[in-house]
C-alpha positions as CSV (number, residue, x, y, z in Angstrom):
1,M,56.5,-65.6,36.5
2,V,52.9,-65.8,37.6
3,S,50.7,-67.4,35.0
4,E,47.3,-66.2,33.9
5,A,45.8,-69.1,35.8
6,D,47.7,-68.0,39.0
7,A,46.4,-64.5,38.5
8,A,42.8,-65.8,38.3
9,A,43.4,-67.9,41.4
10,L,44.6,-64.8,43.3
11,L,41.5,-62.9,42.1
12,E,39.2,-65.7,43.3
13,E,41.0,-65.9,46.6
14,G,40.7,-62.1,47.0
15,I,37.0,-62.2,46.3
16,R,36.5,-64.9,48.9
17,Y,38.2,-62.7,51.5
18,Y,36.5,-59.5,50.3
19,E,33.0,-61.0,50.5
20,T,33.4,-61.8,54.1
21,K,33.6,-58.1,54.9
22,D,35.7,-59.2,57.9
23,E,38.1,-56.4,58.8
24,A,40.7,-59.1,59.7
25,L,40.5,-60.6,56.2
26,L,40.1,-57.5,54.1
27,P,43.9,-56.8,54.1
28,K,44.4,-60.3,52.6
29,A,41.8,-59.5,49.9
30,F,43.7,-56.2,49.1
31,D,47.0,-58.1,48.8
32,C,45.5,-60.7,46.5
33,F,43.9,-58.1,44.3
34,T,47.1,-56.1,44.2
35,A,49.1,-59.2,43.1
36,A,46.5,-60.2,40.6
37,A,46.3,-56.7,39.2
38,A,50.1,-56.7,38.8
39,Q,49.6,-59.7,36.5
40,G,47.1,-58.0,34.3
41,S,43.8,-58.8,35.9
42,T,41.4,-55.9,35.2
43,D,38.8,-57.5,37.5
44,A,41.3,-57.2,40.3
45,V,41.9,-53.5,39.4
46,Y,38.1,-53.0,39.7
47,Y,38.1,-54.5,43.2
48,L,41.0,-52.3,44.2
49,G,38.9,-49.4,43.1
50,V,36.0,-50.6,45.3
51,M,38.3,-51.0,48.2
52,S,39.7,-47.5,47.7
53,Y,36.2,-46.1,47.4
54,N,35.1,-47.6,50.7
55,G,38.4,-47.4,52.5
56,F,38.7,-51.1,53.0
57,A,42.2,-52.1,54.1
58,T,43.5,-49.0,52.5
59,E,43.2,-45.2,52.7
60,Q,39.7,-44.0,51.5
61,S,40.3,-42.2,48.2
62,Y,37.7,-41.4,45.5
63,E,40.6,-40.3,43.3
64,N,42.3,-43.6,43.5
65,A,39.0,-45.4,43.1
66,M,38.3,-43.4,40.0
67,K,41.7,-44.2,38.6
68,C,41.1,-47.9,39.1
69,F,37.6,-47.8,37.7
70,M,38.8,-46.0,34.6
71,E,41.6,-48.5,34.0
72,A,39.2,-51.5,34.4
73,A,36.6,-49.8,32.3
74,A,39.1,-49.2,29.4
75,A,39.6,-53.0,29.4
76,G,35.8,-53.6,29.1
77,N,34.8,-54.3,32.7
78,Q,31.1,-53.7,33.0
79,K,30.9,-52.9,36.7
80,A,33.9,-50.5,36.4
81,T,32.3,-48.8,33.5
82,Y,29.1,-48.3,35.5
83,N,31.1,-47.0,38.5
84,V,32.9,-44.4,36.3
85,G,29.4,-43.1,35.4
86,V,28.5,-43.0,39.1
87,M,31.6,-41.1,39.9
88,Y,31.0,-38.5,37.2
89,E,27.3,-38.1,38.2
90,G,28.1,-37.7,41.8
91,G,31.3,-35.6,41.3
92,K,33.4,-38.1,43.4
93,G,37.1,-38.1,42.6
94,V,36.4,-35.9,39.5
95,D,34.4,-32.8,38.7
96,Q,30.7,-33.5,38.3
97,D,29.9,-34.1,34.6
98,Y,26.5,-35.4,33.6
99,A,27.5,-35.8,30.0
100,K,30.4,-38.0,31.0
101,A,28.1,-39.9,33.4
102,M,25.6,-40.6,30.6
103,E,28.4,-41.6,28.2
104,F,29.6,-44.3,30.6
105,Y,26.1,-45.4,31.7
106,L,25.3,-45.9,28.0
107,K,28.4,-48.0,27.6
108,A,27.6,-50.1,30.6
109,A,24.0,-50.5,29.5
110,E,25.2,-51.9,26.2
111,M,27.1,-54.5,28.2
112,G,23.9,-55.4,30.0
113,S,24.1,-53.4,33.2
114,A,20.6,-53.1,34.7
115,K,21.9,-50.5,37.2
116,A,23.2,-48.3,34.3
117,M,19.9,-48.6,32.5
118,Y,18.1,-47.5,35.7
119,N,20.5,-44.5,36.2
120,I,19.9,-43.4,32.6
121,G,16.2,-43.5,33.4
122,T,16.7,-41.4,36.5
123,M,18.7,-38.8,34.6
124,H,16.0,-38.5,32.0
125,R,13.3,-38.3,34.7
126,D,15.1,-35.7,36.7
127,G,16.6,-33.7,33.8
128,N,20.2,-34.1,34.9
129,G,22.4,-33.3,31.9
130,V,19.5,-34.0,29.5
131,P,16.1,-32.4,28.9
132,Q,13.6,-33.9,31.3
133,D,11.7,-36.6,29.5
134,Y,9.4,-38.9,31.4
135,S,8.8,-41.1,28.3
136,K,12.5,-41.8,27.8
137,S,12.9,-42.4,31.5
138,M,10.1,-45.1,31.3
139,E,11.8,-46.7,28.4
140,W,15.0,-47.2,30.4
141,F,13.2,-48.2,33.6
142,R,11.4,-50.9,31.6
143,K,14.7,-52.2,30.2
144,S,16.2,-52.3,33.7
145,A,13.1,-53.8,35.2
146,A,13.1,-56.6,32.6
147,L,16.4,-57.7,34.0
148,G,14.9,-57.9,37.5
149,F,16.2,-54.6,39.0
150,N,13.7,-53.8,41.7
151,K,14.5,-50.0,41.9
152,A,13.4,-49.8,38.2
153,Q,10.3,-51.8,39.0
154,F,9.5,-49.4,41.8
155,S,10.1,-46.4,39.6
156,I,7.7,-47.7,37.0
157,G,5.1,-48.2,39.8
158,M,5.6,-44.6,40.9
159,A,5.3,-43.4,37.3
160,F,1.9,-45.1,37.0
161,H,0.9,-43.8,40.5
162,K,1.8,-40.2,39.7
163,G,1.1,-40.2,35.9
164,K,4.7,-39.3,34.9
165,G,5.2,-40.4,31.3
166,V,2.1,-42.6,31.4
167,P,-1.5,-42.2,32.3
168,V,-2.3,-42.7,36.0
169,N,-3.2,-46.3,36.5
170,E,-3.2,-47.6,40.1
171,F,-3.7,-51.2,39.0
172,E,-0.5,-51.1,36.9
173,A,1.2,-49.3,39.8
174,M,0.2,-52.0,42.1
175,K,1.5,-54.7,39.7
176,W,5.0,-53.1,39.6
177,F,5.1,-52.3,43.3
178,K,4.3,-55.9,44.1
179,L,7.1,-57.1,41.7
180,A,9.6,-54.8,43.5
181,A,8.3,-55.8,46.9
182,E,8.8,-59.5,46.2
183,S,12.5,-58.9,46.0
184,G,12.6,-56.9,49.2
185,H,12.2,-53.3,48.1
186,R,10.9,-51.6,51.3
187,K,9.3,-48.6,49.7
188,A,7.5,-50.8,47.3
189,Q,6.2,-52.9,50.2
190,L,4.8,-49.7,51.8
191,M,3.2,-48.6,48.5
192,V,1.5,-52.0,48.1
193,N,-0.2,-51.4,51.5
194,V,-1.1,-47.8,50.7
195,L,-2.7,-48.8,47.4
196,K,-4.6,-51.7,48.8
197,K,-6.3,-49.3,51.1
198,Q,-6.9,-46.7,48.3
199,I,-8.4,-49.0,45.7
200,N,-9.5,-51.9,48.0
201,V,-7.6,-54.5,46.0
202,V,-6.8,-57.8,47.7
203,T,-4.9,-59.5,44.9
204,I,-3.5,-58.3,41.6
205,D,-2.9,-60.6,38.7
206,L,0.8,-60.2,37.8
207,S,0.5,-61.9,34.4
């Protein structure tokens, strides 16, 4: 019988193979995850879902991916819980259901998922499944941005730039665009250049 330690070792080995994204090694990752999942590793089940979603070393199937994500989410896996929300929001492997998407995003957000917080913000901003509410979207963007998620930082910048949920403030917009740009957000980098020309700002104090 494979021990819990052996299952963890299989999971770790599978992750090493998976992270190479080498087509020759992905089947080994799949085998490791399958073996670890058979021994009760819900993290391995999550990775099997990711591989099914992308068609890595197995047939591409949103339905199988959703099944894996649901199983791992039921065991408290944060990433799987977030992914279930993504699947419901996008209607992949299941019928599109914004209410279910929000339900799982909120669960993932409670677990500390910055991506889930950001997606909750976008749903409030765009009025998907909930009344459009720019103030609520900003609340969630700020929570996500506080965890360093650059898409949320960029969205806060755009809110200040366009006056969505907050008064127009190009200096605040610049601050948030620069924060997002520092971690490689391309659109934020473009907006920094645009605003520098518009408001003739050379430097902005980020404190």
